[in-house]
GUGUKE-636812 format. One record per residue (C-alpha): x, y, z; residue in three letters; chain; residue number from 0. Coordinates in steps of 0.2 Angstrom, whole numbers, plus 5000, padded with zeros to 4 digits. Example, Ala and Ser with C-alpha at 12.3 -4.5 7.8 and 13.67 -1.06 7.14 Angstrom:
BEGIN
<node><east>5062</east><north>4978</north><up>5039</up><type>ALA</type><mol>A</mol><seq>0</seq></node>
<node><east>5068</east><north>4995</north><up>5036</up><type>SER</type><mol>A</mol><seq>1</seq></node>
# end
This chain:
BEGIN
<node><east>4996</east><north>5192</north><up>4939</up><type>UNK</type><mol>A</mol><seq>0</seq></node>
<node><east>4987</east><north>5178</north><up>4948</up><type>UNK</type><mol>A</mol><seq>1</seq></node>
<node><east>4974</east><north>5178</north><up>4960</up><type>UNK</type><mol>A</mol><seq>2</seq></node>
<node><east>4974</east><north>5171</north><up>4977</up><type>UNK</type><mol>A</mol><seq>3</seq></node>
<node><east>4962</east><north>5160</north><up>4974</up><type>UNK</type><mol>A</mol><seq>4</seq></node>
<node><east>4973</east><north>5151</north><up>4960</up><type>UNK</type><mol>A</mol><seq>5</seq></node>
<node><east>4987</east><north>5148</north><up>4972</up><type>UNK</type><mol>A</mol><seq>6</seq></node>
<node><east>4983</east><north>5135</north><up>4986</up><type>UNK</type><mol>A</mol><seq>7</seq></node>
<node><east>4996</east><north>5131</north><up>4997</up><type>UNK</type><mol>A</mol><seq>8</seq></node>
<node><east>4986</east><north>5115</north><up>5004</up><type>UNK</type><mol>A</mol><seq>9</seq></node>
<node><east>4991</east><north>5101</north><up>4990</up><type>UNK</type><mol>A</mol><seq>10</seq></node>
<node><east>4978</east><north>5098</north><up>4977</up><type>UNK</type><mol>A</mol><seq>11</seq></node>
<node><east>4969</east><north>5080</north><up>4978</up><type>UNK</type><mol>A</mol><seq>12</seq></node>
<node><east>4980</east><north>5077</north><up>4961</up><type>UNK</type><mol>A</mol><seq>13</seq></node>
<node><east>4997</east><north>5081</north><up>4972</up><type>UNK</type><mol>A</mol><seq>14</seq></node>
<node><east>4991</east><north>5068</north><up>4985</up><type>UNK</type><mol>A</mol><seq>15</seq></node>
<node><east>4985</east><north>5055</north><up>4973</up><type>UNK</type><mol>A</mol><seq>16</seq></node>
<node><east>5003</east><north>5054</north><up>4964</up><type>UNK</type><mol>A</mol><seq>17</seq></node>
<node><east>5014</east><north>5052</north><up>4980</up><type>UNK</type><mol>A</mol><seq>18</seq></node>
<node><east>5009</east><north>5034</north><up>4981</up><type>UNK</type><mol>A</mol><seq>19</seq></node>
<node><east>5018</east><north>5033</north><up>4965</up><type>UNK</type><mol>A</mol><seq>20</seq></node>
<node><east>5035</east><north>5038</north><up>4971</up><type>UNK</type><mol>A</mol><seq>21</seq></node>
<node><east>5048</east><north>5023</north><up>4972</up><type>UNK</type><mol>A</mol><seq>22</seq></node>
<node><east>5053</east><north>5031</north><up>4989</up><type>UNK</type><mol>A</mol><seq>23</seq></node>
<node><east>5036</east><north>5029</north><up>4996</up><type>UNK</type><mol>A</mol><seq>24</seq></node>
<node><east>5033</east><north>5014</north><up>4991</up><type>UNK</type><mol>A</mol><seq>25</seq></node>
<node><east>5050</east><north>5008</north><up>4999</up><type>UNK</type><mol>A</mol><seq>26</seq></node>
<node><east>5046</east><north>5018</north><up>5015</up><type>UNK</type><mol>A</mol><seq>27</seq></node>
<node><east>5029</east><north>5006</north><up>5014</up><type>UNK</type><mol>A</mol><seq>28</seq></node>
<node><east>5038</east><north>4990</north><up>5012</up><type>UNK</type><mol>A</mol><seq>29</seq></node>
<node><east>5051</east><north>4995</north><up>5025</up><type>UNK</type><mol>A</mol><seq>30</seq></node>
<node><east>5037</east><north>5000</north><up>5038</up><type>UNK</type><mol>A</mol><seq>31</seq></node>
<node><east>5028</east><north>4983</north><up>5036</up><type>UNK</type><mol>A</mol><seq>32</seq></node>
<node><east>5043</east><north>4972</north><up>5034</up><type>UNK</type><mol>A</mol><seq>33</seq></node>
<node><east>5049</east><north>4979</north><up>5051</up><type>UNK</type><mol>A</mol><seq>34</seq></node>
<node><east>5033</east><north>4976</north><up>5059</up><type>UNK</type><mol>A</mol><seq>35</seq></node>
<node><east>5033</east><north>4958</north><up>5056</up><type>UNK</type><mol>A</mol><seq>36</seq></node>
<node><east>5021</east><north>4960</north><up>5041</up><type>UNK</type><mol>A</mol><seq>37</seq></node>
<node><east>5011</east><north>4942</north><up>5040</up><type>UNK</type><mol>A</mol><seq>38</seq></node>
<node><east>5010</east><north>4935</north><up>5024</up><type>UNK</type><mol>A</mol><seq>39</seq></node>
<node><east>4997</east><north>4940</north><up>5012</up><type>UNK</type><mol>A</mol><seq>40</seq></node>
<node><east>4982</east><north>4932</north><up>5007</up><type>UNK</type><mol>A</mol><seq>41</seq></node>
<node><east>4990</east><north>4926</north><up>4993</up><type>UNK</type><mol>A</mol><seq>42</seq></node>
<node><east>5004</east><north>4917</north><up>5006</up><type>UNK</type><mol>A</mol><seq>43</seq></node>
<node><east>5017</east><north>4930</north><up>5001</up><type>UNK</type><mol>A</mol><seq>44</seq></node>
<node><east>5031</east><north>4932</north><up>5012</up><type>UNK</type><mol>A</mol><seq>45</seq></node>
<node><east>5045</east><north>4945</north><up>5012</up><type>UNK</type><mol>A</mol><seq>46</seq></node>
<node><east>5057</east><north>4932</north><up>5010</up><type>UNK</type><mol>A</mol><seq>47</seq></node>
<node><east>5050</east><north>4926</north><up>4992</up><type>UNK</type><mol>A</mol><seq>48</seq></node>
<node><east>5048</east><north>4944</north><up>4986</up><type>UNK</type><mol>A</mol><seq>49</seq></node>
<node><east>5067</east><north>4949</north><up>4992</up><type>UNK</type><mol>A</mol><seq>50</seq></node>
<node><east>5071</east><north>4931</north><up>4981</up><type>UNK</type><mol>A</mol><seq>51</seq></node>
<node><east>5064</east><north>4937</north><up>4967</up><type>UNK</type><mol>A</mol><seq>52</seq></node>
<node><east>5069</east><north>4956</north><up>4971</up><type>UNK</type><mol>A</mol><seq>53</seq></node>
<node><east>5059</east><north>4968</north><up>4980</up><type>UNK</type><mol>A</mol><seq>54</seq></node>
<node><east>5066</east><north>4981</north><up>4967</up><type>UNK</type><mol>A</mol><seq>55</seq></node>
<node><east>5056</east><north>4974</north><up>4955</up><type>UNK</type><mol>A</mol><seq>56</seq></node>
<node><east>5040</east><north>4970</north><up>4964</up><type>UNK</type><mol>A</mol><seq>57</seq></node>
<node><east>5040</east><north>4988</north><up>4971</up><type>UNK</type><mol>A</mol><seq>58</seq></node>
<node><east>5041</east><north>4992</north><up>4953</up><type>UNK</type><mol>A</mol><seq>59</seq></node>
<node><east>5027</east><north>4982</north><up>4947</up><type>UNK</type><mol>A</mol><seq>60</seq></node>
<node><east>5015</east><north>4989</north><up>4959</up><type>UNK</type><mol>A</mol><seq>61</seq></node>
<node><east>5022</east><north>5007</north><up>4955</up><type>UNK</type><mol>A</mol><seq>62</seq></node>
<node><east>5017</east><north>5003</north><up>4935</up><type>UNK</type><mol>A</mol><seq>63</seq></node>
<node><east>5000</east><north>4996</north><up>4941</up><type>UNK</type><mol>A</mol><seq>64</seq></node>
<node><east>4996</east><north>5012</north><up>4950</up><type>UNK</type><mol>A</mol><seq>65</seq></node>
<node><east>5002</east><north>5023</north><up>4938</up><type>UNK</type><mol>A</mol><seq>66</seq></node>
<node><east>4992</east><north>5015</north><up>4924</up><type>UNK</type><mol>A</mol><seq>67</seq></node>
<node><east>4976</east><north>5012</north><up>4938</up><type>UNK</type><mol>A</mol><seq>68</seq></node>
<node><east>4979</east><north>4993</north><up>4934</up><type>UNK</type><mol>A</mol><seq>69</seq></node>
<node><east>4982</east><north>4989</north><up>4953</up><type>UNK</type><mol>A</mol><seq>70</seq></node>
<node><east>4970</east><north>4978</north><up>4960</up><type>UNK</type><mol>A</mol><seq>71</seq></node>
<node><east>4972</east><north>4972</north><up>4979</up><type>UNK</type><mol>A</mol><seq>72</seq></node>
<node><east>4966</east><north>4955</north><up>4984</up><type>UNK</type><mol>A</mol><seq>73</seq></node>
<node><east>4954</east><north>4952</north><up>4995</up><type>UNK</type><mol>A</mol><seq>74</seq></node>
<node><east>4956</east><north>4954</north><up>5013</up><type>UNK</type><mol>A</mol><seq>75</seq></node>
<node><east>4958</east><north>4938</north><up>5025</up><type>UNK</type><mol>A</mol><seq>76</seq></node>
<node><east>4942</east><north>4936</north><up>5036</up><type>UNK</type><mol>A</mol><seq>77</seq></node>
<node><east>4947</east><north>4932</north><up>5054</up><type>UNK</type><mol>A</mol><seq>78</seq></node>
<node><east>4936</east><north>4927</north><up>5065</up><type>UNK</type><mol>A</mol><seq>79</seq></node>
<node><east>4938</east><north>4936</north><up>5082</up><type>UNK</type><mol>A</mol><seq>80</seq></node>
<node><east>4932</east><north>4925</north><up>5098</up><type>UNK</type><mol>A</mol><seq>81</seq></node>
<node><east>4922</east><north>4936</north><up>5110</up><type>UNK</type><mol>A</mol><seq>82</seq></node>
<node><east>4916</east><north>4936</north><up>5128</up><type>UNK</type><mol>A</mol><seq>83</seq></node>
<node><east>4901</east><north>4927</north><up>5129</up><type>UNK</type><mol>A</mol><seq>84</seq></node>
<node><east>4906</east><north>4913</north><up>5113</up><type>UNK</type><mol>A</mol><seq>85</seq></node>
<node><east>4901</east><north>4922</north><up>5098</up><type>UNK</type><mol>A</mol><seq>86</seq></node>
<node><east>4914</east><north>4928</north><up>5085</up><type>UNK</type><mol>A</mol><seq>87</seq></node>
<node><east>4915</east><north>4945</north><up>5076</up><type>UNK</type><mol>A</mol><seq>88</seq></node>
<node><east>4921</east><north>4947</north><up>5060</up><type>UNK</type><mol>A</mol><seq>89</seq></node>
# end
């Protein structure tokens, strides 16, 4: 018989960590970014280029990198935002 402490209805960190690896999750994230007109990445990659070479293959590669812990996102773009008074904020 298991104690109540052994069972938790709240997902563990390990369970939550696995969700991004699911193809369903990756497909949904891709569609969300695609539908809101996501801008090209810092590498200049576009949705059109991804789809030309195969979105499923692209998502599969990302999944593999997530599973093997070799995924390394590219650095974020810096965008200067003009503010009132002439100064810019990064």
